[in-house]
Every structure is written in C-alpha cells, then in structure tokens.
Phi, psi and omega in degrees: 000127178277142175261138176275117183268115180245048183062280183266356183230156172236149182230126170247131182252129180181202178247136179250131173245142180208161178289146179291320185276328184237093184290347177284344180262102185214166175224142176257120178263123180280151178297333177297332184270354185300321179299318179294320180294317179296318178298315179296316179300314181296320179293320177295316181298316178299316180295316180297316179298318181294322177291320180295317178295325176297320179290323179295321180293322178298319180292326183284340182280000000 
C-alpha cells in the first residue's frame, strides 16, 4: 500500500472498522485486501449456509 506524503501528514486510504464502545480498537483494511476479504466472507457464508440447510433438513424429516 502506498502512502500519500503530504509533507507533515501521511494518508492511507482504505476502510476502517472499529468497536462501538472502544474507538481506540480499530483495524484499517486496505483496498488491496478487499478481494481476500470477500473471498473469506463467501467461504464462511457458504459453510454456514450448508450447515444451516443441513439442520433444516433434519427437522423436516
């Protein structure tokens, strides 16, 4: 990730996630990482959906 040098300031562009109660606890997600995050989310969602569908089928039987 390139930093934008503004003499006395630096700028990183991305998405910041943080806790609602503790704003000092945060993470900066770089746009370079978005593809990896989406891939991880989709794999988690697919696994969760398959487990959820398995439980629904057990109840219907």
